[in-house]
DSSP file (Angstrom, degrees, kcal/mol; ACC not computed):
  #  RESIDUE AA STRUCTURE BP1 BP2  ACC     N-H-->O    O-->H-N    N-H-->O    O-->H-N    TCO  KAPPA ALPHA  PHI   PSI    X-CA   Y-CA   Z-CA
    1    1 A M              0   0    0      0, 0.0     2,-0.1     0, 0.0     0, 0.0   0.000 360.0 360.0 360.0 140.1   14.9  -13.1   15.7
    2    2 A S     >  -     0   0    0      1,-0.1     4,-2.2     4,-0.0     5,-0.2  -0.457 360.0-113.7 -73.8 151.4   11.5  -14.7   15.5
    3    3 A T  H  > S+     0   0    0      1,-0.2     4,-3.6     2,-0.2     5,-0.2   0.884 117.0  51.3 -46.2 -50.0    9.5  -14.8   12.3
    4    4 A T  H  > S+     0   0    0      1,-0.2     4,-2.3     2,-0.2    -1,-0.2   0.903 110.7  47.9 -62.5 -38.6    6.8  -12.5   13.8
    5    5 A K  H  > S+     0   0    0      2,-0.2     4,-2.5     1,-0.2    -1,-0.2   0.931 111.7  49.1 -65.7 -39.6    9.4  -10.1   14.9
    6    6 A Q  H  X S+     0   0    0     -4,-2.2     4,-2.6     2,-0.2     5,-0.2   0.949 110.5  52.3 -67.6 -46.5   11.0  -10.1   11.4
    7    7 A S  H  X S+     0   0    0     -4,-3.6     4,-2.5     1,-0.2    -1,-0.2   0.914 111.4  46.7 -50.8 -47.3    7.5   -9.6    9.8
    8    8 A K  H  X S+     0   0    0     -4,-2.3     4,-1.9     1,-0.2    -1,-0.2   0.898 111.3  51.2 -58.3 -44.5    6.9   -6.6   12.0
    9    9 A D  H  X S+     0   0    0     -4,-2.5     4,-2.3     2,-0.2    -2,-0.2   0.867 109.7  49.6 -61.1 -39.4   10.3   -5.2   11.3
   10   10 A K  H  X S+     0   0    0     -4,-2.6     4,-2.5     2,-0.2     5,-0.3   0.912 109.3  51.8 -67.1 -41.8    9.7   -5.6    7.5
   11   11 A V  H  X S+     0   0    0     -4,-2.5     4,-2.2    -5,-0.2    -1,-0.2   0.914 110.4  49.8 -60.0 -39.5    6.4   -3.8    7.8
   12   12 A A  H  < S+     0   0    0     -4,-1.9    -1,-0.2     1,-0.2    -2,-0.2   0.893 113.6  46.5 -58.1 -46.1    8.1   -1.0    9.6
   13   13 A D  H  < S+     0   0    0     -4,-2.3    -1,-0.2     1,-0.2    -2,-0.2   0.804 118.8  36.0 -73.2 -30.6   10.7   -0.8    7.0
   14   14 A T  H >< S+     0   0    0     -4,-2.5     3,-1.6     1,-0.2     7,-0.4   0.766  98.3  81.5-100.6 -21.7    8.5   -0.9    3.9
   15   15 A A  T 3< S+     0   0    0     -4,-2.2    -1,-0.2    -5,-0.3    -2,-0.1   0.786  80.8  63.5 -65.1 -29.8    5.5    1.3    5.3
   16   16 A P  T 3  S+     0   0    0      0, 0.0     2,-0.5     0, 0.0    -1,-0.3   0.794 104.5  50.8 -69.9 -21.0    7.0    4.8    4.7
   17   17 A S    <>  -     0   0    0     -3,-1.6     4,-2.1     1,-0.2     5,-0.2  -0.955  68.4-156.9-115.9 126.1    7.1    4.2    1.0
   18   18 A F  H  > S+     0   0    0     -2,-0.5     4,-2.5     1,-0.2     5,-0.3   0.958  99.8  53.2 -65.7 -48.7    3.9    3.0   -1.0
   19   19 A E  H  > S+     0   0    0      1,-0.2     4,-2.4     2,-0.2    -1,-0.2   0.905 109.5  47.9 -56.2 -38.6    6.1    1.7   -3.7
   20   20 A A  H  > S+     0   0    0      2,-0.2     4,-1.7     1,-0.2    -1,-0.2   0.852 110.6  52.8 -64.2 -34.7    8.2   -0.4   -1.1
   21   21 A A  H  X S+     0   0    0     -4,-2.1     4,-2.5    -7,-0.4    -2,-0.2   0.912 109.1  48.1 -68.2 -39.8    5.0   -1.6    0.4
   22   22 A I  H  X S+     0   0    0     -4,-2.5     4,-2.3     1,-0.2    -2,-0.2   0.919 111.7  51.5 -65.9 -40.7    3.7   -2.8   -3.1
   23   23 A A  H  X S+     0   0    0     -4,-2.4     4,-2.3    -5,-0.3    -1,-0.2   0.892 109.9  47.5 -65.8 -34.9    7.0   -4.5   -3.8
   24   24 A R  H  X S+     0   0    0     -4,-1.7     4,-2.8     2,-0.2    -1,-0.2   0.908 107.6  55.8 -69.0 -42.9    6.9   -6.3   -0.5
   25   25 A L  H  X S+     0   0    0     -4,-2.5     4,-2.8     1,-0.2    -2,-0.2   0.893 106.7  51.8 -57.2 -41.6    3.4   -7.4   -1.1
   26   26 A E  H  X S+     0   0    0     -4,-2.3     4,-2.4     2,-0.2    -2,-0.2   0.944 109.7  50.4 -58.6 -46.0    4.6   -8.9   -4.4
   27   27 A E  H  X S+     0   0    0     -4,-2.3     4,-2.6     1,-0.2    -2,-0.2   0.911 110.9  47.0 -57.9 -43.3    7.3  -10.7   -2.6
   28   28 A I  H  X S+     0   0    0     -4,-2.8     4,-2.9     1,-0.2     5,-0.3   0.935 112.5  48.2 -61.1 -50.7    5.0  -12.1   -0.2
   29   29 A N  H  X S+     0   0    0     -4,-2.8     4,-2.6    -5,-0.2    -1,-0.2   0.887 112.0  51.4 -54.8 -41.3    2.4  -13.2   -2.7
   30   30 A D  H  X S+     0   0    0     -4,-2.4     4,-2.1     2,-0.2    -2,-0.2   0.965 112.0  46.7 -68.9 -51.0    5.2  -14.8   -4.8
   31   31 A A  H  X>S+     0   0    0     -4,-2.6     5,-1.5     1,-0.2     4,-0.9   0.924 113.2  47.6 -56.2 -46.8    6.5  -16.8   -1.8
   32   32 A L  H ><5S+     0   0    0     -4,-2.9     3,-1.1     1,-0.2    -1,-0.2   0.942 111.8  51.3 -61.7 -45.8    3.0  -17.9   -0.7
   33   33 A E  H 3<5S+     0   0    0     -4,-2.6    -1,-0.2    -5,-0.3    -2,-0.2   0.820 108.4  50.7 -68.6 -23.4    2.2  -19.0   -4.2
   34   34 A R  H 3<5S-     0   0    0     -4,-2.1    -1,-0.3    -5,-0.2    -2,-0.2   0.710 104.6-134.8 -78.2 -18.5    5.4  -21.0   -4.4
   35   35 A G  T <<5 +     0   0    0     -3,-1.1    -3,-0.2    -4,-0.9    -2,-0.1   0.769  60.4 135.9  67.5  32.6    4.5  -22.7   -1.1
   36   36 A E      < +     0   0    0     -5,-1.5    -4,-0.1     2,-0.1    -5,-0.1   0.848  45.2  80.4 -78.6 -39.3    8.1  -22.2    0.2
   37   37 A P  S    S-     0   0    0      0, 0.0     0, 0.0     0, 0.0     0, 0.0  -0.361  82.1-115.2 -73.1 151.0    7.2  -21.0    3.8
   38   38 A T     >  -     0   0    0      1,-0.1     4,-3.4    -2,-0.0     5,-0.2  -0.205  39.7 -96.0 -63.0 169.1    6.2  -23.3    6.6
   39   39 A L  H  > S+     0   0    0      2,-0.2     4,-2.1     1,-0.2     5,-0.2   0.958 127.7  50.5 -50.4 -56.2    2.7  -23.0    7.9
   40   40 A E  H  > S+     0   0    0      1,-0.2     4,-2.1     2,-0.2    -1,-0.2   0.858 113.7  43.7 -50.2 -50.5    3.9  -20.8   10.7
   41   41 A Q  H  > S+     0   0    0      2,-0.2     4,-2.9     1,-0.2    -1,-0.2   0.874 109.8  56.4 -63.6 -36.4    5.9  -18.5    8.3
   42   42 A A  H  X S+     0   0    0     -4,-3.4     4,-3.1     1,-0.2    -2,-0.2   0.922 108.5  48.3 -65.0 -40.5    3.0  -18.4    5.8
   43   43 A I  H  X S+     0   0    0     -4,-2.1     4,-2.3     2,-0.2    -1,-0.2   0.897 112.5  47.5 -69.9 -41.1    0.7  -17.1    8.6
   44   44 A D  H  X S+     0   0    0     -4,-2.1     4,-2.8     2,-0.2    -1,-0.2   0.943 112.3  50.9 -59.3 -50.1    3.2  -14.5    9.6
   45   45 A L  H  X S+     0   0    0     -4,-2.9     4,-2.7     1,-0.2    -2,-0.2   0.913 110.5  49.0 -53.7 -47.9    3.6  -13.6    5.8
   46   46 A Y  H  X S+     0   0    0     -4,-3.1     4,-2.1    -5,-0.2    -1,-0.2   0.918 109.9  50.9 -68.8 -35.6   -0.1  -13.2    5.5
   47   47 A T  H  X S+     0   0    0     -4,-2.3     4,-2.4     1,-0.2    -2,-0.2   0.937 111.8  47.4 -59.3 -43.4   -0.3  -11.1    8.6
   48   48 A E  H  X S+     0   0    0     -4,-2.8     4,-2.3     1,-0.2    -2,-0.2   0.875 111.2  51.4 -65.4 -38.4    2.4   -8.9    7.3
   49   49 A G  H  X S+     0   0    0     -4,-2.7     4,-2.6     2,-0.2    -1,-0.2   0.837 107.6  53.5 -68.7 -30.3    0.7   -8.7    3.9
   50   50 A M  H  X S+     0   0    0     -4,-2.1     4,-2.6    -5,-0.2    -2,-0.2   0.950 109.2  47.8 -65.8 -46.0   -2.6   -7.7    5.5
   51   51 A K  H  X S+     0   0    0     -4,-2.4     4,-2.2     1,-0.2    -2,-0.2   0.917 113.2  47.0 -65.4 -38.1   -1.0   -4.9    7.3
   52   52 A L  H  X S+     0   0    0     -4,-2.3     4,-3.2     2,-0.2    -1,-0.2   0.901 110.1  54.3 -65.6 -37.4    0.8   -3.7    4.1
   53   53 A L  H  X S+     0   0    0     -4,-2.6     4,-3.0     1,-0.2    -2,-0.2   0.941 109.1  48.5 -62.6 -40.9   -2.5   -4.0    2.2
   54   54 A V  H  X S+     0   0    0     -4,-2.6     4,-2.4     2,-0.2    -1,-0.2   0.925 111.8  50.9 -59.2 -44.6   -4.2   -1.7    4.9
   55   55 A F  H  X S+     0   0    0     -4,-2.2     4,-2.6     1,-0.2    -2,-0.2   0.944 110.6  47.4 -59.4 -52.5   -1.3    0.8    4.6
   56   56 A C  H  X S+     0   0    0     -4,-3.2     4,-1.8     1,-0.2    -1,-0.2   0.862 109.9  52.0 -66.3 -31.5   -1.6    0.9    0.9
   57   57 A K  H  X S+     0   0    0     -4,-3.0     4,-2.1    -5,-0.2    -1,-0.2   0.872 109.7  50.3 -57.6 -36.6   -5.3    1.4    0.9
   58   58 A E  H  X S+     0   0    0     -4,-2.4     4,-2.2     2,-0.2     5,-0.2   0.910 110.3  49.4 -67.3 -41.1   -5.0    4.2    3.3
   59   59 A R  H  X S+     0   0    0     -4,-2.6     4,-1.7     2,-0.2    -1,-0.2   0.831 111.0  49.0 -64.2 -31.0   -2.4    5.8    1.2
   60   60 A L  H  X S+     0   0    0     -4,-1.8     4,-2.9     2,-0.2     5,-0.3   0.924 111.0  52.3 -73.0 -44.0   -4.5    5.5   -2.0
   61   61 A T  H  X S+     0   0    0     -4,-2.1     4,-1.7     1,-0.2    -2,-0.2   0.925 110.8  46.3 -59.3 -43.5   -7.4    7.0   -0.1
   62   62 A E  H  X S+     0   0    0     -4,-2.2     4,-1.4     1,-0.2    -1,-0.2   0.844 112.5  50.0 -68.7 -37.2   -5.4    9.9    1.0
   63   63 A A  H  X S+     0   0    0     -4,-1.7     4,-1.6    -5,-0.2    -2,-0.2   0.930 109.9  50.6 -67.1 -45.1   -4.0   10.5   -2.5
   64   64 A E  H  < S+     0   0    0     -4,-2.9    18,-0.3     1,-0.2    -2,-0.2   0.868 108.4  51.8 -60.5 -37.2   -7.5   10.4   -4.1
   65   65 A K  H  < S+     0   0    0     -4,-1.7    -1,-0.2    -5,-0.3    -2,-0.2   0.854 112.2  48.2 -69.3 -28.9   -8.7   12.9   -1.6
   66   66 A R  H  < S+     0   0    0     -4,-1.4    -2,-0.2    -5,-0.1    -1,-0.2   0.745  87.6 105.6 -83.7 -19.0   -5.7   15.2   -2.5
   67   67 A I     <  +     0   0    0     -4,-1.6    15,-1.0    -5,-0.1     2,-0.4  -0.413  47.6 178.1 -71.1 130.3   -6.2   14.9   -6.3
   68   68 A Q  E     -A   81   0A   0     -2,-0.2     2,-0.6    13,-0.2    13,-0.2  -0.990  23.6-136.8-129.4 142.0   -7.6   17.9   -7.8
   69   69 A V  E     -A   80   0A   0     11,-1.3    11,-1.5    -2,-0.4     2,-0.8  -0.803  16.8-143.5 -94.0 119.2   -8.4   18.8  -11.5
   70   70 A I  E     -A   79   0A   0     -2,-0.6     2,-0.4     9,-0.2     9,-0.2  -0.766  22.3-168.2 -89.8 126.0   -7.4   22.1  -12.6
   71   71 A L  E     -A   78   0A   0      7,-2.7     7,-2.6    -2,-0.8     2,-0.7  -0.855  22.1-128.8-114.3 138.3  -10.0   23.5  -14.9
   72   72 A Q  E     +A   77   0A   0     -2,-0.4     2,-0.4     5,-0.2     5,-0.2  -0.765  38.1 163.9 -80.1 118.6   -9.9   26.5  -17.2
   73   73 A K  E >   -A   76   0A   0      3,-2.6     3,-2.8    -2,-0.7    -2,-0.0  -0.988  67.1 -19.5-139.0 127.7  -13.0   28.6  -16.6
   74   74 A D  T 3  S-     0   0    0     -2,-0.4     3,-0.1     1,-0.3    -1,-0.1   0.749 123.4 -54.6  49.6  35.4  -13.4   32.2  -17.8
   75   75 A G  T 3  S+     0   0    0      1,-0.2     2,-0.4     0, 0.0    -1,-0.3   0.518 119.5  97.1  79.1   4.2   -9.6   32.7  -18.1
   76   76 A R  E <  S-A   73   0A   0     -3,-2.8    -3,-2.6    -5,-0.0     2,-0.5  -0.948  76.1-116.5-128.4 151.7   -8.8   31.6  -14.5
   77   77 A L  E     -A   72   0A   0     -2,-0.4     2,-0.4    -5,-0.2    -5,-0.2  -0.729  32.4-167.0 -89.6 124.6   -7.7   28.4  -13.2
   78   78 A M  E     -A   71   0A   0     -7,-2.6    -7,-2.7    -2,-0.5     2,-0.5  -0.925  12.1-139.2-113.7 137.3  -10.2   26.9  -10.9
   79   79 A E  E     +A   70   0A   0     -2,-0.4     2,-0.3    -9,-0.2    -9,-0.2  -0.826  23.0 179.9 -94.6 123.7   -9.5   23.9   -8.6
   80   80 A E  E     -A   69   0A   0    -11,-1.5   -11,-1.3    -2,-0.5     5,-0.1  -0.915  36.5-100.0-121.3 156.6  -12.2   21.3   -8.2
   81   81 A D  E >   -A   68   0A   0     -2,-0.3     3,-0.6   -13,-0.2     4,-0.3  -0.325  40.5-114.0 -65.0 158.9  -12.3   18.1   -6.1
   82   82 A F  G >  S+     0   0    0    -15,-1.0     3,-1.0   -18,-0.3    -1,-0.1   0.855 116.8  55.6 -67.7 -38.0  -11.4   15.0   -8.4
   83   83 A D  G 3  S+     0   0    0      1,-0.2    -1,-0.2   -16,-0.2   -15,-0.1   0.729 100.1  57.8 -65.3 -22.7  -14.9   13.7   -7.9
   84   84 A A  G <  S+     0   0    0     -3,-0.6    -1,-0.2     2,-0.0    -2,-0.2   0.511  82.3 107.1 -87.8 -10.3  -16.5   17.0   -9.2
   85   85 A A    <         0   0    0     -3,-1.0    -3,-0.0    -4,-0.3   -14,-0.0  -0.424 360.0 360.0 -71.0 144.8  -14.7   16.7  -12.6
   86   86 A P              0   0    0      0, 0.0    -1,-0.1     0, 0.0    -3,-0.1   0.496 360.0 360.0 -65.3 360.0  -16.9   15.7  -15.7
């Protein structure tokens, strides 16, 4: 299997879980910092890392949009957008 194919497979394997994507990003970062991969492998790892980064940013943006702060007002629970909280 080619390195590019392996990289795509790893992204597909890690993408469903934010935590797995972060763990894979850490692995990629460590490998690149140690200078172990060949130039071609480093490019493939970088490409995989960028895809994972985009995935993680999208997941964080989605999570931020869903976060709501529940406030106690006049004896009733009110939901407000996260950005609207004091």
